[in-house]
DRENKOLDO-755797 format. One record per residue: x, z, y of N, C-alpha, C in turn; residue number from 1; residue in three letters. Coordinates in Angstrom, 2 decimals. Layout:
ATOM X Z Y X Z Y X Z Y NUM ala
...
//
This chain:
ATOM -275.27 -90.55 115.91 -274.00 -90.20 114.86 -272.75 -89.80 115.37 1 unk
ATOM -272.02 -89.05 115.04 -270.83 -88.25 115.13 -269.94 -89.83 115.10 2 unk
ATOM -268.91 -89.43 116.52 -267.46 -90.43 116.46 -266.61 -90.14 115.36 3 unk
ATOM -265.97 -91.17 115.36 -265.71 -91.14 114.16 -264.01 -91.46 114.57 4 unk
ATOM -263.07 -90.63 113.49 -261.65 -90.19 113.48 -260.76 -91.17 113.98 5 unk
ATOM -259.51 -91.33 114.74 -259.05 -92.47 115.13 -258.24 -93.05 113.53 6 unk
ATOM -257.91 -94.46 113.47 -257.20 -94.48 112.36 -255.25 -94.86 113.27 7 unk
ATOM -254.84 -94.96 113.97 -253.85 -95.20 115.12 -252.72 -94.98 114.52 8 unk
ATOM -252.08 -96.19 113.82 -251.47 -95.38 112.74 -250.07 -94.77 113.72 9 unk
ATOM -249.90 -95.37 114.69 -248.95 -94.28 115.25 -249.09 -93.05 115.98 10 unk
ATOM -249.95 -92.46 115.59 -250.79 -90.96 115.99 -250.01 -90.55 114.97 11 unk
ATOM -249.07 -89.32 115.03 -248.23 -88.64 114.22 -249.09 -87.26 113.78 12 unk
ATOM -249.02 -87.37 112.27 -249.99 -86.62 112.09 -249.54 -84.58 112.25 13 unk
ATOM -250.97 -83.39 112.46 -250.35 -82.75 112.84 -250.88 -81.31 111.95 14 unk
ATOM -249.42 -80.31 112.28 -249.66 -79.92 110.25 -248.36 -79.31 110.35 15 unk
ATOM -247.77 -79.70 108.98 -246.60 -79.03 107.88 -246.03 -79.52 108.57 16 unk
ATOM -245.25 -81.07 109.25 -243.81 -80.99 109.52 -243.30 -80.47 110.65 17 unk
ATOM -244.70 -80.69 111.55 -244.30 -79.29 113.10 -243.65 -78.19 113.06 18 unk
ATOM -244.59 -77.33 111.53 -244.10 -75.82 111.46 -242.98 -76.23 110.40 19 unk
ATOM -242.46 -77.32 109.84 -240.97 -77.47 108.89 -239.95 -77.08 110.15 20 unk
ATOM -240.24 -77.90 110.75 -239.24 -78.36 112.14 -238.89 -77.36 112.23 21 unk
ATOM -240.15 -76.60 112.90 -239.72 -74.87 113.79 -239.29 -73.69 112.56 22 unk
ATOM -239.44 -74.17 111.43 -238.52 -73.12 110.90 -237.29 -73.46 110.01 23 unk
ATOM -236.55 -74.34 110.24 -235.17 -74.99 109.72 -233.89 -74.08 110.65 24 unk
ATOM -234.57 -73.89 111.58 -233.15 -73.12 112.45 -233.31 -71.02 111.25 25 unk
ATOM -234.70 -71.03 111.05 -234.82 -69.90 110.00 -233.63 -69.92 109.03 26 unk
ATOM -233.73 -70.78 108.51 -233.02 -71.31 106.83 -231.70 -71.37 107.03 27 unk
ATOM -231.49 -71.84 108.56 -230.08 -72.52 108.99 -229.27 -71.08 108.56 28 unk
ATOM -229.69 -70.17 109.66 -229.38 -68.43 109.97 -229.44 -67.41 108.66 29 unk
ATOM -229.96 -67.42 107.83 -230.33 -67.21 106.15 -230.00 -67.57 105.81 30 unk
ATOM -229.41 -68.81 105.25 -227.86 -69.61 104.90 -226.45 -68.97 105.50 31 unk
ATOM -226.58 -68.72 106.47 -225.61 -68.44 106.54 -224.97 -67.11 107.23 32 unk
ATOM -226.47 -65.84 106.79 -226.45 -64.66 106.95 -225.57 -64.68 105.34 33 unk
ATOM -226.34 -65.61 104.33 -226.23 -65.42 102.53 -224.99 -65.20 102.80 34 unk
ATOM -224.29 -66.27 103.83 -222.37 -66.18 103.09 -221.90 -65.26 103.53 35 unk
ATOM -221.75 -64.70 104.99 -221.14 -63.82 105.37 -221.75 -62.98 104.39 36 unk
ATOM -222.61 -62.27 104.11 -222.49 -61.16 102.84 -221.83 -61.64 101.43 37 unk
ATOM -221.58 -62.92 100.98 -220.82 -62.66 100.05 -219.29 -63.24 100.38 38 unk
ATOM -218.87 -63.13 102.08 -217.74 -63.01 102.69 -216.72 -61.68 102.16 39 unk
ATOM -218.16 -60.93 102.34 -217.84 -59.11 102.84 -217.73 -58.43 101.27 40 unk
ATOM -217.84 -59.58 100.04 -218.04 -58.61 99.06 -216.19 -59.08 98.22 41 unk
ATOM -215.92 -60.27 98.85 -215.22 -61.25 98.11 -213.89 -60.46 98.33 42 unk
ATOM -212.46 -59.58 97.25 -212.28 -58.80 97.46 -210.13 -60.18 98.35 43 unk
ATOM -209.35 -58.96 98.66 -208.52 -59.68 99.90 -207.79 -60.42 99.54 44 unk
ATOM -207.83 -60.46 97.85 -206.80 -61.40 97.18 -206.60 -62.31 96.49 45 unk
ATOM -208.00 -62.89 96.61 -208.23 -64.19 96.73 -207.40 -64.91 97.82 46 unk
ATOM -207.18 -64.93 98.83 -206.70 -65.33 99.35 -205.53 -65.90 99.23 47 unk
ATOM -204.92 -64.99 98.24 -203.78 -65.09 98.13 -203.12 -66.79 97.34 48 unk
ATOM -204.63 -67.32 96.76 -204.17 -68.49 96.25 -204.85 -69.47 96.98 49 unk
ATOM -204.66 -69.27 97.92 -204.91 -70.63 99.22 -204.22 -70.18 100.38 50 unk
ATOM -202.38 -69.90 100.07 -201.65 -70.06 100.25 -200.50 -70.90 100.54 51 unk
ATOM -199.83 -71.46 101.71 -199.14 -72.84 102.03 -197.92 -72.52 101.28 52 unk
ATOM -196.91 -73.50 100.61 -196.39 -73.52 100.53 -195.20 -72.87 100.36 53 unk
ATOM -194.40 -71.90 99.86 -193.36 -70.96 100.09 -193.72 -69.53 101.01 54 unk
ATOM -194.65 -69.35 100.62 -195.15 -68.21 101.48 -196.46 -68.15 100.43 55 unk
ATOM -196.24 -65.84 100.19 -196.66 -65.29 99.32 -197.18 -64.27 99.36 56 unk
ATOM -197.88 -63.29 99.08 -198.32 -61.89 99.81 -199.35 -61.28 98.17 57 unk
ATOM -199.12 -59.78 98.79 -199.01 -59.22 98.13 -199.96 -57.78 98.11 58 unk
ATOM -200.02 -56.53 96.88 -200.52 -55.33 98.13 -202.02 -55.74 99.08 59 unk
ATOM -202.95 -56.67 98.82 -203.45 -56.95 99.15 -204.80 -55.25 99.30 60 unk
ATOM -205.71 -55.06 100.61 -206.28 -54.07 100.74 -207.53 -55.27 101.61 61 unk
ATOM -208.80 -54.03 101.23 -209.89 -54.97 101.60 -210.44 -56.22 101.02 62 unk
ATOM -211.48 -56.98 102.59 -211.92 -58.20 101.69 -211.77 -60.00 102.40 63 unk
ATOM -212.31 -60.38 101.91 -211.61 -61.68 102.71 -212.28 -62.10 104.33 64 unk
ATOM -213.37 -60.85 104.05 -213.76 -61.22 105.29 -212.86 -59.83 106.49 65 unk
ATOM -212.48 -58.73 105.88 -211.74 -57.70 106.65 -210.52 -57.36 105.66 66 unk
ATOM -208.93 -58.06 106.01 -208.28 -57.65 104.84 -206.79 -57.49 105.92 67 unk
ATOM -205.77 -56.97 104.26 -204.45 -57.23 104.89 -203.30 -56.69 103.47 68 unk
ATOM -202.09 -57.78 103.96 -201.49 -57.80 102.35 -200.25 -56.98 103.14 69 unk
ATOM -199.27 -56.14 102.24 -198.31 -55.40 103.22 -196.84 -55.63 102.10 70 unk
ATOM -197.72 -56.67 101.99 -196.43 -57.72 100.83 -196.01 -58.94 100.69 71 unk
ATOM -195.82 -59.45 102.77 -195.60 -61.01 102.95 -194.64 -61.46 102.57 72 unk
ATOM -193.91 -62.36 101.90 -192.88 -63.00 102.05 -192.99 -64.44 102.34 73 unk
ATOM -192.08 -65.30 102.79 -191.69 -66.46 103.50 -190.55 -67.55 102.61 74 unk
ATOM -190.18 -68.19 101.94 -190.02 -68.91 101.49 -188.54 -67.32 100.55 75 unk
ATOM -189.56 -66.40 100.07 -188.61 -65.70 99.55 -188.21 -64.54 99.68 76 unk
ATOM -188.30 -64.59 101.62 -187.63 -63.40 102.49 -188.63 -62.62 103.34 77 unk
ATOM -188.45 -61.34 103.10 -189.68 -60.33 103.69 -190.19 -60.32 105.42 78 unk
ATOM -191.60 -60.83 105.02 -192.08 -61.33 106.24 -192.76 -59.89 107.22 79 unk
ATOM -192.89 -58.75 106.08 -193.79 -57.41 106.34 -195.01 -57.46 106.07 80 unk
ATOM -195.91 -57.07 107.16 -197.57 -57.49 106.62 -198.23 -57.74 107.69 81 unk
ATOM -199.45 -57.88 107.07 -200.22 -59.09 107.44 -201.66 -58.61 107.75 82 unk
ATOM -202.55 -58.56 109.23 -203.88 -58.05 108.80 -204.64 -58.75 109.34 83 unk
ATOM -205.90 -59.65 108.63 -206.68 -60.41 110.00 -208.37 -59.68 109.76 84 unk
ATOM -208.74 -60.66 111.01 -210.48 -60.52 110.71 -211.47 -61.08 110.80 85 unk
ATOM -212.60 -61.94 110.56 -213.03 -62.98 110.20 -214.10 -62.80 112.37 86 unk
ATOM -214.18 -64.30 112.56 -214.91 -63.57 114.02 -216.13 -64.05 113.52 87 unk
ATOM -217.72 -63.54 113.45 -218.39 -63.45 113.25 -219.84 -65.27 113.86 88 unk
ATOM -218.68 -65.34 114.84 -219.32 -66.34 116.38 -218.97 -67.81 115.96 89 unk
ATOM -217.71 -67.67 115.54 -217.12 -68.66 114.03 -217.89 -69.58 113.68 90 unk
ATOM -218.53 -67.85 112.73 -219.32 -69.09 111.42 -220.53 -69.00 111.68 91 unk
ATOM -220.69 -68.94 112.73 -222.04 -69.39 113.49 -222.36 -71.11 113.54 92 unk
ATOM -220.69 -71.51 113.70 -220.55 -72.89 114.36 -220.15 -73.48 112.68 93 unk
ATOM -219.51 -72.58 111.70 -219.35 -73.48 110.56 -217.24 -73.58 110.67 94 unk
ATOM -216.78 -72.30 111.62 -215.95 -72.47 111.68 -215.25 -71.50 111.13 95 unk
ATOM -214.00 -71.71 110.97 -213.37 -70.29 110.06 -212.04 -69.51 111.39 96 unk
ATOM -212.33 -68.40 112.14 -211.34 -67.68 112.80 -211.09 -66.51 112.41 97 unk
ATOM -210.11 -66.62 112.95 -210.07 -64.77 112.35 -209.14 -64.42 113.46 98 unk
ATOM -209.17 -62.88 114.14 -208.32 -62.23 115.08 -206.70 -61.28 113.74 99 unk
ATOM -205.44 -61.92 114.20 -204.91 -61.57 113.11 -203.84 -60.56 113.50 100 unk
ATOM -203.48 -59.58 113.07 -202.17 -58.57 113.34 -200.64 -58.85 112.37 101 unk
ATOM -199.93 -58.66 112.90 -198.59 -58.92 111.93 -197.67 -57.72 111.92 102 unk
ATOM -197.27 -57.49 111.48 -196.05 -56.52 111.56 -194.93 -56.61 110.76 103 unk
ATOM -193.42 -56.65 110.74 -192.28 -56.26 110.16 -191.45 -55.22 111.03 104 unk
ATOM -191.77 -53.85 109.97 -190.67 -52.97 110.74 -191.24 -52.84 112.27 105 unk
ATOM -190.44 -52.22 113.05 -190.88 -52.78 114.76 -190.77 -53.33 115.59 106 unk
ATOM -191.29 -54.15 114.98 -191.55 -55.78 115.66 -193.14 -55.97 115.26 107 unk
ATOM -193.91 -55.94 116.36 -195.92 -56.66 115.52 -196.38 -57.74 116.60 108 unk
ATOM -197.18 -58.48 116.77 -197.56 -59.32 117.52 -199.63 -59.34 116.55 109 unk
ATOM -199.84 -60.12 117.67 -201.52 -59.94 117.33 -201.80 -61.81 117.82 110 unk
ATOM -202.57 -62.64 117.35 -203.15 -63.47 118.14 -204.57 -63.56 117.15 111 unk
ATOM -205.43 -65.00 117.96 -206.88 -65.79 117.13 -206.41 -66.99 116.61 112 unk
ATOM -206.57 -67.46 115.02 -206.11 -67.79 114.73 -207.35 -69.02 114.30 113 unk
ATOM -207.23 -70.21 114.05 -208.23 -70.61 113.41 -207.43 -71.71 112.76 114 unk
ATOM -207.99 -72.23 111.41 -207.76 -72.82 110.28 -208.95 -74.06 110.20 115 unk
ATOM -208.31 -75.49 109.20 -209.24 -76.30 108.26 -208.67 -76.18 106.89 116 unk
ATOM -207.84 -75.63 106.86 -206.72 -75.18 105.61 -205.58 -76.15 105.59 117 unk
ATOM -205.91 -77.50 106.03 -204.57 -78.38 106.59 -203.58 -77.99 107.88 118 unk
ATOM -204.55 -76.92 108.91 -203.91 -77.42 110.54 -204.16 -75.49 110.74 119 unk
ATOM -203.46 -74.86 110.98 -203.06 -73.41 111.78 -202.89 -73.69 113.50 120 unk
ATOM -203.89 -73.17 113.65 -203.04 -72.76 115.25 -203.69 -71.29 115.78 121 unk
ATOM -202.34 -70.68 116.86 -202.77 -69.84 117.28 -202.56 -70.18 118.70 122 unk
ATOM -203.26 -68.59 119.14 -204.07 -68.95 120.50 -203.74 -66.98 121.01 123 unk
ATOM -202.93 -67.56 122.34 -202.80 -65.55 122.46 -202.13 -65.12 121.83 124 unk
ATOM -201.03 -65.95 121.47 -199.74 -65.14 120.41 -199.01 -64.04 121.52 125 unk
ATOM -199.43 -63.13 121.57 -198.62 -61.72 122.21 -198.06 -60.46 121.35 126 unk
ATOM -196.95 -59.82 121.69 -196.31 -59.31 120.80 -194.62 -59.16 121.23 127 unk
ATOM -194.05 -58.56 120.32 -191.91 -58.29 120.55 -191.98 -56.72 120.26 128 unk
ATOM -190.88 -56.88 120.37 -190.00 -55.41 119.35 -188.47 -55.85 119.48 129 unk
ATOM -187.36 -54.87 118.45 -186.48 -55.15 118.72 -185.67 -56.20 117.73 130 unk
ATOM -185.40 -57.37 118.45 -184.42 -59.10 117.29 -184.37 -58.02 115.64 131 unk
ATOM -183.66 -57.23 115.72 -182.56 -57.06 114.86 -183.72 -56.61 113.70 132 unk
ATOM -185.14 -55.95 114.35 -186.17 -56.21 113.03 -186.31 -57.58 111.84 133 unk
ATOM -185.72 -58.84 113.15 -185.85 -59.88 112.06 -184.39 -60.40 111.16 134 unk
ATOM -184.00 -60.00 110.93 -182.70 -60.19 110.47 -183.13 -60.60 108.82 135 unk
ATOM -184.78 -60.19 108.33 -184.65 -60.88 107.14 -185.43 -62.28 107.51 136 unk
ATOM -185.96 -62.96 108.68 -186.00 -63.94 108.84 -185.40 -65.28 109.74 137 unk
ATOM -183.80 -64.82 110.07 -183.11 -65.55 109.85 -182.35 -65.10 111.29 138 unk
ATOM -182.73 -64.13 112.09 -181.97 -63.54 113.00 -180.93 -62.46 112.88 139 unk
ATOM -179.47 -63.78 113.32 -178.31 -62.89 112.81 -178.02 -61.54 113.01 140 unk
ATOM -176.79 -60.96 111.56 -177.05 -59.90 111.67 -175.58 -59.27 112.99 141 unk
ATOM -175.74 -58.68 113.50 -174.86 -57.82 114.73 -176.01 -58.21 115.77 142 unk
ATOM -176.66 -59.13 115.79 -177.44 -59.06 117.41 -178.96 -57.99 117.27 143 unk
ATOM -178.43 -57.46 118.97 -179.91 -56.57 118.86 -180.20 -56.84 120.55 144 unk
ATOM -181.42 -55.94 120.70 -182.26 -57.01 121.78 -183.83 -56.99 121.85 145 unk
ATOM -184.72 -56.87 122.74 -185.84 -56.44 122.75 -186.55 -57.79 123.68 146 unk
ATOM -187.42 -58.49 122.29 -187.84 -59.43 122.64 -189.43 -59.43 123.38 147 unk
ATOM -189.55 -59.98 124.00 -191.26 -60.16 124.30 -192.18 -60.96 124.32 148 unk
ATOM -192.90 -61.69 123.80 -193.11 -63.21 123.13 -195.13 -63.05 123.76 149 unk
ATOM -194.85 -64.40 124.81 -196.13 -64.52 124.99 -196.27 -66.06 125.05 150 unk
ATOM -197.10 -66.60 123.75 -197.22 -67.84 123.43 -198.60 -68.42 123.36 151 unk
ATOM -198.82 -68.66 124.31 -200.60 -69.66 124.39 -200.84 -69.57 123.48 152 unk
ATOM -200.15 -71.17 123.29 -200.99 -72.42 122.05 -199.57 -72.69 120.28 153 unk
ATOM -199.41 -72.19 119.50 -198.59 -72.29 118.28 -199.52 -73.48 117.29 154 unk
ATOM -198.86 -74.31 116.87 -199.90 -75.34 115.65 -199.12 -75.54 114.93 155 unk
ATOM -199.73 -75.57 113.93 -198.84 -75.94 112.45 -199.73 -77.22 111.96 156 unk
ATOM -199.20 -78.44 110.83 -200.05 -78.81 110.28 -199.36 -79.07 109.15 157 unk
ATOM -200.21 -79.79 107.61 -199.55 -79.94 106.84 -199.51 -78.64 105.55 158 unk
ATOM -200.38 -78.10 105.84 -200.23 -76.58 105.15 -201.05 -76.75 103.47 159 unk
ATOM -201.45 -77.51 103.78 -201.88 -77.86 102.10 -200.70 -78.87 101.10 160 unk
ATOM -199.37 -79.03 101.96 -198.49 -80.02 101.23 -197.45 -79.85 101.41 161 unk
ATOM -196.24 -81.08 101.46 -194.80 -80.36 101.47 -194.42 -80.92 103.01 162 unk
ATOM -195.23 -81.65 104.11 -194.51 -82.15 105.55 -195.32 -81.02 106.45 163 unk
ATOM -194.62 -79.60 105.70 -195.31 -78.10 107.22 -195.11 -78.58 108.20 164 unk
ATOM -195.03 -78.87 109.10 -194.47 -78.91 110.61 -195.00 -78.77 111.82 165 unk
ATOM -194.16 -77.99 112.54 -195.05 -78.08 113.96 -195.14 -78.69 114.71 166 unk
ATOM -196.62 -78.81 115.47 -197.40 -79.89 116.46 -197.52 -79.56 117.64 167 unk
ATOM -197.45 -78.40 117.95 -198.01 -78.17 119.36 -197.33 -76.28 119.64 168 unk
ATOM -196.78 -76.67 120.84 -196.08 -74.73 121.58 -196.39 -75.00 122.90 169 unk
ATOM -196.85 -73.92 123.37 -196.47 -73.15 124.65 -195.97 -71.94 124.62 170 unk
ATOM -195.69 -71.22 126.01 -195.62 -70.12 126.31 -194.37 -69.46 126.29 171 unk
ATOM -193.40 -68.47 126.79 -192.39 -67.62 126.63 -192.12 -66.91 125.26 172 unk
ATOM -190.68 -66.63 125.66 -190.59 -65.80 124.80 -189.15 -64.87 125.90 173 unk
ATOM -189.03 -63.76 126.41 -187.81 -63.05 126.81 -187.62 -62.25 125.56 174 unk
ATOM -185.73 -61.81 125.87 -185.22 -60.75 125.58 -184.34 -60.04 126.29 175 unk
ATOM -184.49 -58.53 126.06 -183.84 -58.31 127.27 -182.69 -56.87 126.50 176 unk
ATOM -181.51 -56.94 127.00 -180.90 -56.15 126.87 -180.14 -56.67 125.68 177 unk
ATOM -179.71 -57.41 125.90 -179.53 -58.11 124.03 -177.67 -58.19 124.57 178 unk
ATOM -177.34 -57.55 123.21 -175.52 -57.84 122.69 -175.53 -57.75 121.64 179 unk
ATOM -174.09 -58.10 121.25 -173.77 -58.31 119.84 -172.71 -57.95 119.71 180 unk
ATOM -172.12 -57.09 118.22 -171.15 -56.85 118.39 -169.51 -58.03 118.12 181 unk
ATOM -169.91 -58.84 117.86 -169.17 -59.99 117.93 -169.07 -61.23 119.17 182 unk
ATOM -170.19 -60.29 120.35 -169.49 -60.94 121.85 -169.04 -59.47 122.67 183 unk
ATOM -168.27 -59.76 123.21 -167.57 -59.21 124.62 -167.71 -57.70 124.03 184 unk
ATOM -167.12 -57.53 122.40 -167.38 -56.08 121.79 -168.19 -55.31 122.05 185 unk
ATOM -169.17 -55.78 121.97 -170.61 -55.32 121.83 -171.86 -55.22 123.63 186 unk
ATOM -170.82 -55.14 124.26 -171.33 -55.76 126.09 -173.00 -56.20 125.38 187 unk
ATOM -173.57 -55.32 126.64 -174.84 -55.85 127.39 -175.08 -57.29 127.61 188 unk
ATOM -175.73 -58.14 127.08 -175.33 -59.45 128.03 -176.54 -59.89 128.69 189 unk
ATOM -177.69 -58.66 128.96 -178.63 -59.04 130.11 -179.68 -59.26 129.54 190 unk
ATOM -180.92 -59.75 130.55 -182.26 -60.51 129.81 -182.33 -62.16 129.99 191 unk
ATOM -182.64 -63.36 129.29 -182.78 -64.43 129.22 -184.82 -64.94 128.83 192 unk
ATOM -184.45 -65.83 129.54 -185.96 -66.54 128.90 -186.08 -67.94 127.99 193 unk
ATOM -186.81 -68.01 127.45 -186.80 -69.21 126.34 -188.84 -70.10 126.88 194 unk
ATOM -188.80 -70.57 127.19 -190.64 -71.52 127.92 -189.93 -72.70 127.63 195 unk
ATOM -191.27 -72.36 127.07 -191.71 -73.87 125.79 -192.78 -74.63 126.86 196 unk
ATOM -192.10 -75.65 127.63 -193.52 -76.20 128.61 -194.48 -77.34 127.35 197 unk
ATOM -195.73 -77.89 128.68 -196.39 -79.20 127.07 -195.61 -80.30 127.20 198 unk
ATOM -195.72 -80.69 125.80 -194.72 -81.30 125.22 -192.99 -81.35 124.68 199 unk
ATOM -192.97 -79.40 124.11 -192.20 -79.40 123.92 -191.69 -79.86 121.88 200 unk
ATOM -192.59 -79.69 122.18 -192.63 -80.57 120.36 -192.44 -81.81 120.03 201 unk
ATOM -191.62 -82.43 119.16 -191.42 -83.84 119.54 -192.41 -84.47 117.94 202 unk
ATOM -192.26 -86.03 117.65 -193.05 -86.08 116.48 -192.71 -85.56 115.07 203 unk
ATOM -191.15 -85.17 115.21 -190.67 -84.58 113.57 -190.92 -83.04 113.51 204 unk
ATOM -191.47 -82.70 114.55 -191.37 -81.27 114.71 -190.53 -80.51 114.71 205 unk
ATOM -189.52 -80.78 115.56 -188.27 -80.06 116.31 -188.80 -79.58 117.23 206 unk
ATOM -188.76 -78.71 118.41 -189.20 -77.77 118.97 -188.36 -77.83 120.28 207 unk
ATOM -188.00 -78.33 121.65 -187.11 -77.96 122.81 -187.32 -77.31 124.45 208 unk
ATOM -187.19 -76.02 124.48 -187.18 -75.19 125.25 -186.27 -74.57 126.07 209 unk
ATOM -186.60 -74.64 127.50 -185.91 -74.17 128.39 -185.01 -73.19 128.56 210 unk
ATOM -184.02 -72.57 128.82 -183.27 -71.31 129.10 -182.66 -71.21 129.93 211 unk
ATOM -182.88 -70.09 130.16 -182.32 -69.21 131.90 -181.95 -67.79 131.36 212 unk
ATOM -180.82 -67.12 132.37 -181.10 -65.67 132.08 -181.99 -65.27 133.32 213 unk
ATOM -182.14 -63.71 132.93 -182.85 -62.54 134.16 -182.29 -61.88 134.73 214 unk
ATOM -180.97 -62.24 134.87 -180.26 -61.25 135.11 -179.09 -60.97 134.19 215 unk
ATOM -177.74 -60.30 135.08 -177.14 -59.19 134.38 -175.92 -60.40 134.47 216 unk
ATOM -174.78 -59.78 133.21 -173.21 -60.07 133.40 -172.92 -62.16 133.34 217 unk
ATOM -174.11 -62.59 133.23 -173.67 -64.29 132.52 -175.03 -65.10 133.36 218 unk
ATOM -174.66 -66.01 133.15 -174.99 -67.06 134.37 -175.70 -67.66 133.17 219 unk
ATOM -176.80 -68.52 132.86 -176.94 -69.34 131.42 -177.94 -70.45 131.96 220 unk
ATOM -177.82 -71.90 132.14 -178.72 -72.22 132.65 -178.54 -73.65 131.01 221 unk
ATOM -179.83 -74.18 130.44 -179.83 -75.14 129.28 -181.16 -75.28 128.30 222 unk
ATOM -180.87 -75.34 127.78 -181.97 -75.84 126.91 -181.51 -75.32 125.46 223 unk
ATOM -182.79 -74.78 124.01 -182.44 -74.65 122.82 -183.47 -75.45 122.33 224 unk
ATOM -183.18 -76.34 120.98 -183.88 -77.20 120.43 -183.57 -76.16 118.74 225 unk
ATOM -184.70 -76.29 118.51 -184.68 -75.92 117.15 -185.73 -76.34 115.85 226 unk
ATOM -185.37 -76.93 115.07 -185.96 -78.81 114.13 -186.07 -77.03 113.02 227 unk
ATOM -187.01 -76.51 112.51 -187.59 -75.19 111.90 -187.64 -76.26 110.64 228 unk
ATOM -187.19 -77.94 110.30 -187.05 -78.58 108.92 -185.97 -78.36 108.01 229 unk
ATOM -184.86 -78.38 109.39 -183.24 -78.55 108.85 -182.79 -76.76 109.01 230 unk
ATOM -183.79 -76.17 109.95 -183.47 -74.38 109.83 -182.06 -74.82 110.33 231 unk
ATOM -182.54 -74.93 111.64 -180.74 -75.41 112.40 -181.30 -75.76 114.04 232 unk
ATOM -180.11 -75.62 114.73 -180.78 -75.25 116.06 -179.13 -75.84 116.70 233 unk
ATOM -179.67 -76.01 118.10 -178.40 -76.97 118.96 -179.12 -75.75 120.89 234 unk
ATOM -178.00 -75.12 120.94 -177.92 -74.56 122.68 -177.13 -75.96 123.46 235 unk
ATOM -177.82 -76.04 124.16 -176.41 -77.51 125.15 -176.54 -76.45 126.96 236 unk
ATOM -175.92 -76.14 127.08 -176.14 -76.16 128.99 -174.90 -75.69 129.00 237 unk
ATOM -175.07 -74.62 130.15 -173.33 -74.12 131.29 -173.67 -72.31 131.53 238 unk
ATOM -172.59 -72.19 131.16 -172.22 -70.39 130.94 -171.51 -69.90 131.89 239 unk
ATOM -171.57 -68.57 133.18 -171.26 -68.35 134.01 -171.22 -67.20 134.50 240 unk
ATOM -169.35 -66.24 134.16 -169.65 -64.94 134.29 -169.90 -64.84 136.09 241 unk
ATOM -170.72 -63.34 136.24 -170.99 -62.76 137.30 -170.41 -62.33 137.97 242 unk
ATOM -169.79 -61.59 138.59 -169.67 -60.75 139.50 -169.52 -58.82 138.81 243 unk
ATOM -168.49 -58.87 138.43 -168.75 -57.13 137.69 -169.17 -57.05 136.45 244 unk
ATOM -169.59 -58.73 135.71 -168.90 -58.61 134.27 -168.03 -57.54 133.51 245 unk
ATOM -167.91 -57.53 132.17 -167.33 -56.89 131.56 -166.01 -57.60 131.44 246 unk
ATOM -165.59 -56.35 131.74 -162.95 -57.32 130.99 -164.35 -58.28 129.77 247 unk
ATOM -164.34 -57.43 128.99 -164.73 -58.46 127.01 -164.83 -59.73 127.27 248 unk
ATOM -165.93 -59.86 128.04 -166.82 -61.07 128.27 -166.02 -61.88 129.63 249 unk
ATOM -165.50 -61.40 130.10 -164.44 -62.95 131.37 -163.66 -63.36 130.25 250 unk
ATOM -162.84 -62.22 129.57 -162.31 -62.58 128.18 -162.45 -63.44 127.55 251 unk
ATOM -163.49 -62.74 127.38 -164.67 -64.31 125.96 -164.41 -65.61 126.82 252 unk
ATOM -164.62 -65.39 127.71 -165.20 -67.04 128.95 -164.03 -67.37 128.52 253 unk
ATOM -162.72 -66.98 129.36 -161.82 -67.63 129.77 -161.09 -68.29 128.46 254 unk
ATOM -161.56 -67.73 127.27 -160.73 -68.48 125.91 -161.76 -69.98 125.50 255 unk
ATOM -162.62 -69.64 125.95 -164.11 -70.76 125.50 -163.52 -71.83 127.00 256 unk
ATOM -163.60 -71.02 128.01 -162.98 -72.25 129.18 -161.73 -73.47 128.91 257 unk
ATOM -160.78 -72.22 127.75 -159.80 -73.43 128.32 -159.76 -74.34 126.70 258 unk
ATOM -160.89 -74.41 126.45 -161.18 -75.22 125.36 -162.10 -76.42 126.04 259 unk
ATOM -163.08 -75.59 126.34 -164.03 -76.92 127.45 -164.20 -77.31 128.40 260 unk
ATOM -163.40 -76.56 129.22 -163.04 -76.57 130.79 -164.63 -76.43 131.95 261 unk
ATOM -164.12 -76.00 132.70 -164.90 -75.83 133.95 -165.23 -77.30 134.65 262 unk
ATOM -166.81 -77.25 135.36 -167.21 -78.22 136.11 -166.96 -77.44 137.51 263 unk
ATOM -167.63 -78.21 138.41 -166.86 -78.21 139.90 -167.33 -76.59 140.27 264 unk
ATOM -168.51 -76.42 139.62 -169.29 -75.20 140.36 -168.49 -73.62 139.62 265 unk
ATOM -167.35 -74.00 138.60 -167.29 -73.40 137.67 -168.06 -72.66 136.33 266 unk
ATOM -168.39 -73.75 136.27 -170.08 -73.00 134.85 -169.15 -74.23 133.96 267 unk
ATOM -169.07 -73.08 132.64 -167.80 -73.96 131.15 -169.51 -74.35 130.48 268 unk
ATOM -169.84 -75.91 130.13 -170.47 -76.65 129.53 -170.21 -75.94 128.00 269 unk
ATOM -171.50 -75.85 127.37 -171.72 -75.18 125.86 -172.69 -76.37 125.04 270 unk
ATOM -172.28 -76.77 123.95 -172.49 -76.62 122.56 -172.06 -76.63 121.58 271 unk
ATOM -173.85 -75.28 120.47 -173.74 -74.32 120.21 -174.41 -74.87 119.03 272 unk
ATOM -174.14 -75.08 117.77 -174.54 -75.44 116.59 -175.32 -73.59 115.61 273 unk
ATOM -176.46 -73.56 115.58 -177.00 -72.42 114.73 -177.73 -72.43 113.22 274 unk
ATOM -177.68 -71.75 112.37 -178.34 -71.77 111.59 -179.22 -70.88 111.54 275 unk
ATOM -181.08 -70.97 111.35 -181.50 -69.80 110.63 -182.38 -70.39 109.64 276 unk
//
């Protein structure tokens, strides 16, 4: 008499369920591949509909996979050109990540960015150029110098609403050969370093960095606090002329010392407010 089949209810049936489980990664890869093909076909101009408040763009070329805009503006001010390329590896993880290149005249920067539509984070921001090329973004007229940017992290929240604010920043900004027609008759003021350490951004989005000189006629020690929401800033610290400082700079500092005085080391305390 032939042996009977087991009717144990705990025994898992073999066949189609296992094959279905084996096929599901192929379905997922197929869906992602279809999305990638779709992304390469959508024109870059579609991006213009999803920009945060105050940001506008025109003259698009390419697709949303790899495209560019030659007419970027922020709050009505010329912000140059922007190029991006999506990262395929990030799409496989259902994330939106891109490599970005930005240029305004001769000032350029590159970074890797990721976003969820409400927040954007920049990583490995590197670039630089003449600071006078940033006049449309708030650098005062008459100031000249060369900036070198090395920001490891920069994050902004609230892109989809009115409460846009800075939430994280860390890295260095260096400026060399700084000068202004209104300071020391345009004499070279040397170089300076602005460093943003962890925790530099407070809950309101204001950011504070440590300011120091990198050599030159003027010793500087202090901090800079920037408030993007109010478009204002505060430089607080001390100034001291070095040996060999230009006569015009010494004269400016002596006039300042008459109003502010000097500390025991001869340094002049300063608190300068500015807008941008």
